[in-house]
Structures are given as structure tokens and as C-alpha cells.
C-alpha positions in Angstrom: 32.4 242.5 272.6 35.2 244.0 270.4 37.8 242.3 272.6 36.1 238.9 272.0 35.9 239.4 268.3 39.6 240.3 268.3 40.4 237.1 270.1 38.3 235.1 267.7 40.0 236.6 264.7 43.4 236.0 266.2 42.5 232.4 266.9 41.3 231.8 263.3 44.5 233.4 262.0 46.7 231.2 264.2 44.8 228.1 263.1 45.3 229.1 259.4 49.0 229.8 259.9 49.5 226.5 261.7 47.9 224.6 258.8 50.0 226.3 256.2 52.9 224.2 254.7 55.7 226.1 253.1 56.9 224.5 249.9 60.6 224.4 249.0 62.0 226.1 245.9 63.8 224.4 243.0 67.2 225.5 244.4 66.4 224.1 247.8 65.4 220.8 246.3 68.6 220.6 244.4 70.6 221.6 247.5 68.8 218.9 249.6 69.7 216.2 247.1 73.3 217.4 246.7 74.0 217.7 250.4 72.4 214.5 251.7 74.6 211.9 250.0 72.3 210.8 247.2 74.7 211.6 244.4 78.0 210.1 243.3 81.1 212.2 243.1 80.9 212.6 239.3 77.2 213.7 239.3 75.5 217.1 239.6 71.9 217.8 240.5 69.4 219.7 238.3 65.7 219.9 237.5 65.0 219.4 233.8 62.8 221.6 231.7 60.0 222.4 231.9 60.8 223.3 235.5 57.6 222.5 237.4 56.3 220.2 240.0 54.6 216.8 239.2 51.4 216.0 241.0 50.8 212.5 242.4 47.9 211.6 244.7 47.3 215.3 245.8 51.0 215.8 246.6 53.5 217.7 244.6 57.1 216.7 243.8 60.2 218.2 242.2 62.0 215.3 240.4 65.6 216.2 240.9 67.8 214.5 238.3 71.4 213.4 238.8 73.5 214.3 235.7 76.8 212.9 234.4 78.2 213.8 231.0 74.9 215.5 230.2 73.0 212.3 230.7 70.4 211.5 233.5 71.8 208.9 235.9 69.2 209.0 238.6 65.7 210.4 239.2 64.9 211.6 242.8 61.3 212.7 243.4 61.2 215.0 246.4 58.0 216.0 248.1 58.0 219.8 248.1 56.4 220.0 251.6 58.2 217.2 253.5 61.5 217.4 251.6 61.5 213.6 251.7 62.3 211.4 248.7 59.4 209.2 247.5 59.8 205.6 248.5 56.5 203.7 247.7 56.8 201.5 244.7 53.8 202.7 242.7 54.5 206.3 243.7 58.1 206.1 242.6 57.4 204.4 239.3 54.6 206.9 238.4 56.7 209.9 239.2 59.8 208.7 237.3 57.6 207.7 234.3 56.0 211.1 234.2 59.3 212.9 234.5 61.0 210.9 231.8 58.1 211.5 229.4 57.7 215.2 230.4 61.3 216.2 230.0 61.9 214.2 226.8 58.7 215.3 225.1 59.4 218.9 226.0 62.9 218.6 224.5 61.8 216.8 221.3 62.6 219.1 218.5 60.0 217.7 216.0 57.1 217.8 218.4 55.6 220.9 216.7 55.4 219.0 213.5 52.8 216.8 215.1 51.0 219.2 217.5 50.8 222.9 216.5 48.2 225.4 215.7 49.7 225.9 212.2 49.3 222.2 211.4 45.7 222.2 212.6 44.8 225.1 210.5 46.6 223.6 207.5 44.5 220.5 207.5 41.3 222.4 208.1 42.0 224.7 205.2 43.0 221.7 203.0 39.6 220.1 203.9 37.8 223.1 202.4 40.0 223.0 199.3 39.1 219.4 198.8 35.4 220.2 199.0 35.9 222.9 196.4 37.7 220.5 194.1 34.7 218.2 194.3 32.7 220.9 192.4 35.0 220.4 189.4 34.5 216.7 189.5 30.7 217.3 189.5 31.1 219.6 186.5 32.9 216.9 184.5 30.4 214.2 185.5 27.5 216.4 184.3 29.3 217.1 181.0 30.2 213.4 180.3 26.7 212.2 181.3 25.1 214.9 179.0 27.4 214.7 176.0 28.7 211.1 175.9 26.5 209.0 178.2 29.6 206.9 179.2 28.2 205.1 182.2 31.5 203.6 183.5 33.2 207.0 183.5 30.1 208.7 185.2 30.1 206.0 187.8 33.7 206.5 188.6 33.3 210.2 188.8 30.5 209.7 191.3 32.8 207.5 193.3 35.5 210.1 193.2 33.0 212.7 194.6 32.3 210.4 197.5 36.0 209.8 198.1 36.8 213.5 198.1 34.1 214.1 200.7 35.5 211.3 202.8 39.0 212.6 202.5 37.8 216.1 203.4 36.1 214.7 206.5 39.4 212.9 207.4 41.3 216.1 207.1 38.8 217.9 209.3 39.0 215.1 211.9 42.8 215.2 211.9 42.7 219.0 212.3 40.5 218.5 215.4 42.6 215.8 216.8 45.7 218.0 216.5 43.9 220.9 218.2 42.7 218.7 221.0 46.1 217.0 221.4 47.8 220.4 221.5 45.5 221.4 224.4 46.3 218.2 226.3 50.0 218.7 225.7 49.9 222.4 226.9 48.1 221.3 230.1 50.6 218.5 230.7 53.6 220.7 230.3 52.1 223.5 232.4 50.8 221.3 235.3 51.9 217.7 234.9 50.1 215.0 236.8 51.0 211.3 236.9 47.3 210.6 236.2 47.4 212.6 233.0 50.1 210.7 231.2 47.7 208.1 229.9 45.5 210.8 228.4 48.5 212.5 226.8 49.6 209.2 225.2 46.0 208.5 224.1 46.0 211.8 222.2 48.9 210.5 220.1 47.2 207.2 219.6 44.2 209.1 218.3 46.4 211.2 216.1 48.2 208.2 214.7 44.9 206.5 213.9 43.6 209.6 212.0 46.8 210.0 210.1 46.6 206.4 209.0 43.0 206.8 207.9 43.7 209.9 206.0 46.7 208.3 204.3 44.7 205.3 203.2 41.9 207.5 201.8 44.2 210.0 200.1 46.4 207.3 198.5 43.3 205.5 197.2 41.9 208.7 195.8 45.1 209.5 194.0 45.1 206.1 192.5 41.5 206.3 191.3 42.0 209.7 189.9 45.0 208.5 187.9 43.0 205.5 186.6 40.1 207.8 185.7 42.3 210.2 183.7 43.8 207.3 181.9 40.4 205.9 181.0 39.3 209.2 179.6 42.5 209.6 177.6 41.9 206.2 176.0 38.2 206.7 175.3 37.8 207.5 171.5 34.3 208.8 172.0 35.5 211.8 173.8 36.9 214.7 171.8 40.5 215.8 172.4 39.2 219.3 173.3 36.9 217.9 176.0 39.7 215.6 177.2 42.0 218.6 177.7 39.3 220.4 179.6 38.5 217.4 181.8 42.2 217.0 182.7 42.3 220.5 184.1 39.3 219.8 186.3 40.0 216.2 187.4 42.8 216.9 190.0 43.4 217.5 193.7 44.3 220.8 195.3 47.9 221.8 194.7 48.3 222.2 198.5 47.8 218.5 198.9 51.1 217.7 197.2 53.0 217.9 200.5 50.8 215.2 202.1 53.0 212.3 201.0 56.1 213.9 202.7 54.0 214.7 205.8 52.9 211.0 206.1 56.6 209.9 205.8 57.8 212.3 208.4 54.8 211.7 210.7 55.5 208.0 210.8 59.1 208.7 211.8 58.2 211.2 214.4 55.5 209.0 215.9 58.0 206.3 216.3 60.2 208.7 218.3 57.3 209.8 220.4 56.0 206.3 221.3 59.6 205.4 222.0 59.7 208.2 224.7 56.5 206.8 226.2 58.0 203.3 226.2 61.1 204.6 227.9 59.1 206.2 230.6 56.8 203.2 231.1 59.7 200.7 231.2 61.5 202.4 234.1 62.5 199.3 236.2 66.2 200.3 236.0 65.5 203.9 237.1 63.3 202.7 240.0 66.0 200.2 241.1 68.7 202.9 240.8 66.6 205.2 243.1 66.2 202.4 245.6 70.0 202.1 245.5 70.5 205.8 246.1 68.1 205.8 249.0 70.3 203.1 250.7 73.3 205.3 249.9 71.7 208.2 251.6 71.0 206.1 254.7 74.6 205.0 254.8 75.9 208.5 254.2 73.7 210.0 256.9 74.9 207.4 259.5 78.5 208.5 258.8 78.3 212.2 258.0 74.9 213.6 259.1 74.0 214.9 262.6 73.3 212.0 264.8 71.3 212.2 268.0 72.9 209.0 269.3 76.4 210.4 268.9 75.3 213.6 270.7 74.1 211.6 273.6 77.4 209.7 273.8 79.5 212.9 273.7 77.8 216.2 273.3 81.0 217.8 271.8 80.4 215.8 268.6 77.4 215.7 266.3 78.4 213.1 263.7 80.0 209.6 263.6 82.7 211.0 261.3 83.8 213.7 263.7 83.9 211.5 266.8 85.5 208.5 265.1 88.2 210.7 263.5 88.9 212.3 266.9 89.2 208.9 268.7 91.4 207.4 266.0 93.7 210.4 265.7 97.4 209.8 266.5 97.2 212.1 269.6 94.5 210.2 271.3 94.3 206.7 269.8 96.5 205.0 272.4 95.1 206.8 275.4 91.8 205.0 275.4 91.3 202.2 278.0 89.2 199.9 275.7 91.8 199.3 273.0 89.8 196.3 271.6 86.9 198.6 270.9 89.4 201.1 269.3 90.7 198.4 267.0 87.2 197.4 266.1 86.2 201.0 265.4 89.2 201.4 263.1 88.1 198.4 261.1 84.4 199.2 261.1 84.8 202.9 260.3 87.3 202.3 257.5 84.9 199.7 256.0 81.9 201.9 256.4 83.6 204.6 254.3 85.2 202.1 251.8 81.8 200.4 251.1 80.1 203.7 250.7 82.6 204.7 248.0 82.4 201.3 246.3 78.6 201.3 246.2 78.0 198.6 248.8 75.6 200.7 250.7 73.9 198.0 252.9 77.3 196.8 254.0 78.3 200.4 254.6 75.3 200.9 256.9 76.1 197.8 258.9 79.7 198.9 259.4 78.6 202.4 260.4 76.1 201.0 262.9 78.9 198.8 264.4 81.1 201.9 264.5 78.6 203.7 266.7 78.5 200.8 269.1 82.3 200.8 269.3 82.3 204.6 269.9 79.9 204.1 272.8 82.1 201.5 274.4 85.2 203.6 274.0 83.7 206.7 275.5 82.1 204.9 278.4 85.4 203.2 279.2 87.3 206.5 279.2 91.0 207.4 278.8 94.1 206.5 280.8 95.3 209.1 283.3 98.6 209.8 281.6 98.4 213.3 280.3 98.9 215.1 283.8 102.0 213.1 284.8 103.6 213.8 281.5 102.8 217.5 281.8 104.1 217.8 285.4 107.4 216.1 284.6 107.9 218.1 281.5 107.3 221.4 283.3 109.6 220.3 286.2 112.4 219.6 283.6 111.9 223.0 282.1 112.0 224.7 285.5 115.4 223.0 286.3 116.8 224.0 283.0 115.7 227.6 283.4 117.2 227.7 286.9 120.6 226.4 285.6 120.5 229.0 282.8 119.7 231.8 285.3 122.5 230.7 287.6 125.0 230.7 284.8 123.9 234.2 283.8 124.2 235.4 287.4 127.8 234.2 287.7 128.7 235.6 284.3 127.2 239.0 285.4 129.3 238.9 288.6 132.5 238.2 286.8 131.9 241.0 284.3 131.2 243.5 287.1 134.4 242.4 288.9 136.5 242.8 285.8 135.1 246.3 285.1 135.9 247.4 288.7 139.5 246.1 288.4 139.9 248.1 285.2 138.7 251.3 286.8 141.0 250.9 289.8 143.9 250.3 287.5 143.3 253.5 285.6 143.1 255.5 288.9 146.4 254.1 290.1 148.2 255.1 286.9 146.8 258.7 287.1 148.0 259.1 290.7 151.4 257.9 289.8 151.7 260.3 286.9 150.9 263.3 289.1 
């Protein structure tokens, strides 16, 4: 029984392991793009901040970006599980759009002016101050109605009360929109999805609408307050003492003085933000550029990547570049039987590399494919049997030369020995004669 349970647990574990897919790291994604021919010579690969995957249709992608002179030149969405670059039209467009918006919004220095906890709290606090200022307006209205019974001024004071309430409400609404937008933005930066871009953009649309509404109400309130103060100052029925007292009460909170500047800056920053969204949405050039780089990759891989067809033709070589370079080398070029195919290979292989460099990737692919056909014909036809004859003749010539040298050395050695013997005999003769 225990043995059966052990087998069952083992089976379950194996099934779980077989279903697991190991995701690539950012460095692996960058390396894949760099080493597979997607980039031009003057480009480098990176993943822009915030460094995170982008989700599309339940799959996750690292969008590797080609950079030249600190500017993005190509966007390459790589599936983190398959290591393949996205190719489907909608998929590519959505991923590139999301990456452009994500990286540019994350890098936008004025974003916190729009969405921040500080700004949300500022507007909420300002709303309370406006409500407090309404109490002062009510005090003036009660005094004017009681002491002077000036209907037109009382009516305007009542209208100001309503406008302050409305402005306070607009401030509260803007505070909430900023708080909600900040949450949407944090989620988008932390875990971006192509499907969440529209919601992120909508948050700014809502923000823009609330800012416009607040600006309209606030400007009208300022104008009406100024007109009311002027009317009071010109009314001869109201005493100067009361006028002075009314002036101190008929005013907006001091903290609201920065609203005009905020409106001006906000309009400028909103223009920048919606420009970023527009750049991401109008990504036809970026999509076309990716399609071009995919063709470059296909051409590059035909020339430089491991090729099963080449391995079948000659197992000593793994790439077209290696086998073509070997065939066309000065040492072997003239030894091949099928010289027509060698000439064709020279032309096709040169054009494959030339067109790859010049950005004519479809032509490069065609020339590379033709080169593989040429290689097959050359290898199948084989080489001329010339190398052995040459080697034997050369060795024979060396052997004759060595024999002559050895003969000369032998004769020279004989002569030297004879000479030495003669010298010894001469010396002996002289010694005998002396004695």
C-alpha cells in the first residue's frame, strides 16, 4: 500500500514538473536578441524601466529595446517562456504600444504633479477650507439682510454660497480622481497589461475633465466675488466700518491662490501625457521596423546560425558561413570538381552577406538559400584527386635531396679522416729520423 502511494506521489510530481515552464531572465532576453541578429552594428539591447514583463492574452513578454545614441530604435517583444519574438499583428501592436506608454510615462518627470498622494490631500483639504469660507459669506449675508435689506447684494451672497459649495465639491471630486488614478498607475507600473492601457488613459481623461470643471467654477467664483466687493464698496447705504468688515470676510482661502498656477501647469503636463499615449497608439513605424528586424533575423540565421541542412551535407560544419568559407578558401577553392557551383556559391554567398549589411533582408535570405543549394552540389560532386600525387612527388624530391647531402657528408668525412692519418704518419717519421 505504501509502495503504491509512493508511486502515485512520484507520478504526480513528474506530471507537475513536466508542465512547468521555466521563464527567462532579463539578461537572457537581452542576450537572445543580441546574439540572434536582430540588432544593427551600432545598436545595443536593453530593457527600459520599469523592468517588468508585459502581459498579453495570458502570455508574458519582455520588450527588449534596441538603443542607438540613447534613443530607442526598435522594440522586440520576446515571450519569456518560448523565447520567440511576437509576430502576430495585433499582438505586436499592443505590446509595442504598451511598452512605449509604460517606459515614457515612468520616465516623465512631471507625472507626480498630476498623480500623487500629496496632490490628492491638498485638494481634499482645500475643499474643507472652502466650506469654512462659506460660513463667512453666510455671516455677511445675514448682516446685510438684517441691517440694510439690500436685496441685490443678499441675492448675490446667496449665489456665492452655492458657488463655494459647488467649487468645494469639485475639489473633492478632483482629489478622488487623483487618488483613483494613482492606484491605476501604480498597478500599471507594477504589473502592466496591454488590456489595462485604456483604463490608464481613461484615468487621465477623467482627471482632465475634473480639472476643467474646477477651473471653470473657480474662475467664475473669483469673478463674482470681485464684482460683489465692488458693488458693496459703491453702495452708499452701507457704512465704511461695515464695508471694511465685509471685505475681510468676503474672500477665498489663502491656500487657493496657487490654483491658477496649477491650472496652467496641469494643461501643459496633460498635453505631454496625451502626447505619450498618442505616440504609443500611432506605432505603425515601430511595428514595421520590428517586421523588418524579423526578416533580418531570418537572413542572419541562414548565414550564421546552426543549420540542420548544413550538418546533413557535411557533419564537420554547422553553419553556412563556416562551410562556405572553407569551400571558397584559397587552399581548397580550385580543388572542387563542380567549379560552376563554386562560382555560383562565391556570388550568392557574397551577395547574402552584402544584402544583410545593406538592410535588404529578403534578398539576403534568397541568396543564402541559393548558397546552401550550391554547397550541396559542391560537396556531392567532391574534390579532384590531386593532393596525394603532389605529396608523393614532393616527398620523393626531398628524399633525393637528403641522399645527395648525406653522400657529400660521407665523402667529406672520408677525406678528413685520410688527411688526419697522413698527418700522424708524417709526425712519426720525423720522430724516428731524429732518434
